[in-house]
C-alpha positions in Angstrom: -139.5 75.5 228.4 -142.7 75.4 226.3 -145.8 73.5 227.4 -143.9 70.8 229.2 -141.0 70.7 231.6 -137.6 70.0 230.3 -136.3 66.7 231.5 -133.0 64.9 231.3 -133.6 61.9 228.9 -130.6 60.2 230.5 -132.5 60.0 233.8 -135.6 58.4 232.4 -137.8 61.5 231.5 -139.6 61.6 228.2 -137.9 63.2 225.2 -141.0 63.8 223.0 -143.5 66.2 224.4 -147.2 65.8 224.6 -148.9 66.4 221.2 -152.1 65.6 219.4 -152.4 61.8 218.9 -153.7 62.3 215.4 -150.4 63.7 214.1 -148.6 60.5 214.9 -150.9 58.5 212.7 -149.3 60.4 209.7 -145.8 59.0 210.2 -144.5 58.2 206.7 -147.5 60.0 205.2 -146.8 63.7 205.9 -144.4 66.0 207.7 -145.4 67.4 211.1 -143.8 69.4 214.0 -143.7 68.2 217.6 -141.9 69.3 220.8 -139.0 67.7 222.6 -136.9 68.1 225.7 -133.4 68.3 224.1 -133.2 72.1 223.7 -129.7 73.3 224.4 -128.9 69.9 225.9 -125.2 69.6 226.9 -124.9 66.3 224.9 -125.2 68.4 221.7 -123.0 71.4 222.4 -121.1 72.1 219.2 -117.7 71.9 220.9 -118.6 68.5 222.5 -119.7 67.0 219.2 -116.5 68.1 217.4 -114.3 67.0 220.3 -116.1 63.7 220.4 -115.0 63.2 216.8 -111.4 64.2 217.6 -111.2 61.7 220.5 -112.5 58.9 218.2 -109.7 59.7 215.7 -107.2 59.6 218.5 -108.4 56.1 219.4 -107.8 55.1 215.9 -111.5 54.8 215.1 -113.0 55.6 211.7 -115.6 58.3 211.9 -118.2 59.3 209.3 -118.0 63.0 209.1 -118.4 65.7 206.4 -117.2 69.3 206.5 -117.5 72.4 204.5 -115.8 75.7 205.3 -116.4 78.4 202.8 -113.4 80.7 202.0 -110.8 78.3 203.4 -108.7 77.2 200.4 -106.5 74.9 202.4 -109.3 73.1 204.2 -110.1 70.4 201.6 -106.5 69.0 201.6 -106.1 69.1 205.4 -106.0 65.9 207.5 -109.3 65.0 209.3 -107.9 66.1 212.7 -106.9 69.5 211.3 -110.3 69.9 209.7 -112.0 69.3 213.1 -109.8 71.9 214.8 -110.6 74.5 212.1 -114.3 73.7 212.4 -114.2 74.1 216.2 -112.5 77.5 215.8 -114.6 78.8 213.0 -118.1 77.6 213.7 -119.2 80.8 215.6 -118.1 83.4 213.1 -117.1 81.5 210.0 -118.9 79.6 207.2 -118.7 76.1 208.7 -121.1 73.2 208.0 -120.2 70.0 209.9 -122.0 66.6 209.8 -121.2 63.8 212.2 -122.9 60.5 211.5 -123.4 57.4 213.7 -122.9 59.5 216.8 -124.5 56.6 218.8 -121.4 54.5 218.1 -119.0 57.0 219.6 -120.5 57.2 223.1 -123.1 55.0 224.9 -125.1 58.1 226.0 -126.1 58.8 222.5 -127.0 55.2 221.8 -129.2 55.1 224.9 -130.9 58.3 223.7 -131.5 57.0 220.1 -133.1 53.8 221.4 -135.3 55.8 223.8 -136.6 58.1 221.1 -137.4 55.2 218.8 -139.3 53.6 221.6 -141.3 56.7 222.2 -142.1 57.1 218.5 -143.2 53.5 218.4 -145.5 54.1 221.3 -147.0 57.3 219.9 -147.5 56.0 216.3 -148.7 52.5 217.1 -146.3 51.1 214.5 -144.2 48.0 215.3 -141.0 49.9 214.5 -138.5 47.9 216.6 -139.8 44.6 215.2 -139.5 45.7 211.6 -136.4 48.0 212.0 -133.3 46.9 210.1 -131.1 50.0 210.8 -131.1 53.1 213.0 -128.8 56.0 213.4 -128.2 59.4 214.9 -126.5 62.2 212.9 -125.6 65.6 214.3 -125.4 68.8 212.2 -123.5 72.0 213.2 -123.8 75.0 211.0 -122.5 78.6 211.1 -125.1 81.3 210.7 -127.0 81.3 207.3 -125.4 78.1 206.0 -127.6 76.2 203.5 -127.8 72.4 203.2 -128.4 71.5 199.5 -131.8 70.2 198.4 -131.9 66.4 198.6 -133.9 63.3 199.6 -133.2 60.6 202.1 -134.2 56.9 202.2 -135.1 56.7 205.8 -138.0 57.6 208.2 -136.4 60.7 209.7 -137.0 63.0 212.7 -135.0 66.2 212.9 -134.6 67.7 216.4 -133.5 71.4 216.7 -131.1 71.8 219.6 -129.6 75.3 219.3 -130.4 78.3 217.1 -133.0 78.5 214.4 -133.4 76.6 211.2 -135.8 76.8 208.3 -136.8 73.4 206.7 -138.9 73.3 203.6 -140.3 69.8 202.9 -142.0 68.6 199.7 -144.4 65.8 199.0 -142.4 62.7 197.8 -145.4 61.4 195.8 -145.9 64.6 193.8 -144.3 63.7 190.5 -144.0 67.3 189.4 -141.7 67.7 192.4 -139.9 64.3 192.5 -139.8 62.4 189.3 -139.4 58.6 188.9 -136.1 59.4 187.0 -134.8 61.2 190.1 -135.8 58.4 192.4 -134.0 55.9 190.1 -130.9 58.0 190.0 -130.9 58.3 193.8 -131.1 54.5 194.3 -128.5 54.2 191.5 -126.0 56.0 193.8 -126.5 59.7 193.2 -127.3 61.2 196.6 -128.1 64.6 195.0 -130.3 63.2 192.3 -133.3 65.3 193.3 -133.1 68.7 191.5 -134.5 71.9 193.0 -136.4 74.2 190.6 -137.8 77.6 191.4 -141.2 76.7 190.0 -141.7 74.1 192.8 -140.9 76.5 195.7 -144.5 77.2 196.5 -145.3 73.4 196.6 -143.3 72.8 199.8 -144.2 73.4 203.4 -142.0 75.7 205.4 -141.2 74.8 209.0 -139.5 77.2 211.4 -137.6 75.2 213.9 -136.3 76.7 217.2 -134.8 74.8 220.2 -137.3 72.3 221.5 -139.1 71.7 218.2 -138.6 68.8 215.7 -140.0 67.9 212.3 -140.8 64.5 210.8 -139.4 63.8 207.3 -141.3 61.0 205.5 -139.1 58.8 203.4 -137.9 60.4 200.1 -139.4 63.7 201.0 -137.3 66.4 199.2 -136.1 69.1 201.5 -134.0 72.3 201.8 -132.5 73.5 205.1 -131.1 76.9 206.0 -129.6 77.9 209.4 -130.7 81.1 211.0 -128.7 84.1 212.1 -126.8 82.2 214.8 -125.0 78.9 215.1 -127.5 76.0 214.5 -127.2 72.6 216.0 -129.6 69.9 214.9 -129.9 66.1 215.4 -131.5 63.7 213.0 -132.7 60.4 214.5 -133.9 58.0 211.8 -134.5 54.3 211.0 -134.9 52.0 208.0 -137.5 49.2 208.0 -137.9 46.1 205.8 -140.3 48.2 203.7 -137.7 50.8 203.0 -135.2 48.2 202.0 -137.7 46.6 199.7 -138.4 49.9 198.0 -134.7 50.5 197.4 -134.2 46.9 196.1 -137.2 47.2 193.8 -136.0 50.4 192.2 -132.4 49.1 192.0 -133.6 45.9 190.5 -135.6 47.8 187.8 -132.5 49.7 186.9 -130.4 46.5 186.8 -132.7 44.5 184.7 -134.0 47.3 182.4 -133.4 46.5 178.7 -130.2 48.1 177.4 -131.0 51.4 175.6 -134.6 51.5 176.8 -136.2 54.9 177.1 -136.6 56.3 180.6 -140.1 56.4 182.1 -142.0 59.6 181.7 -142.5 61.8 184.7 -146.0 61.7 186.2 -147.8 60.0 189.0 -147.3 56.2 189.1 -150.4 54.1 188.9 -151.5 52.6 192.2 -149.8 49.3 191.6 -146.5 51.0 190.6 -146.5 53.1 193.8 -147.0 50.0 195.9 -144.2 48.1 194.1 -141.6 50.8 193.7 -142.1 53.3 196.4 -143.8 51.5 199.2 -144.3 54.7 201.2 -148.0 54.6 201.9 -147.9 50.9 202.6 -145.3 51.4 205.3 -148.1 51.7 207.9 -149.3 48.2 207.2 -146.2 46.6 208.6 
């Protein structure tokens, strides 16, 4: 079980394992790996997650889920319940990628766990997260062997927990303008979730993390990343939150888009001046809340 004993988070044990205090001072600054007690936890068995979504549909609830099954031509046009059934059947030996968002709204156990983890992150980082937090969520990912999640960025402060199988995560510096340009950030906040574009020449600029059950990695806001599952089924869980600073960053960028003069030339790629970084991105300033 690694350097600390696996505990059941539902019974009051800690989820996040002991680690160097210094790494938690870099929340929102830089990615880092830490240990957790959720490895192979029954709450996150692939079949349980998929069946959780099925039961929600049977209750008439709307669920936020995304599926991809490679080589299944009939899959895209199938009803949601049929998609779930095919995903359950094909995850072990197929080409299935399944994402279930807002898991905490489908069962109180997940809501309890999310709140517990955020409380532990607040304690370790020293940040007043719950005071400033405007939104939090848990998203589960189930992937067949060797499935790849496209290169993208996210708005939130994110912590990705590996539950089952192996996963490779390559994370990039969100403030390196040769990696993530201002134009890409503007397109992202303009509604294009895949605005960040991967190029081979930036591959060596990222940091590669090998996640196995019991390891997690922190994603700073807007950090571009690529994710690839290993040679067996991979189950991961993202727990993330948005603060007032994050919302201000999004509104600042959106406002600049909304009020930019018609026909004006886009800004050149390159590092923003200090004042621009504070106004538009607000990443480094997040620790001042």
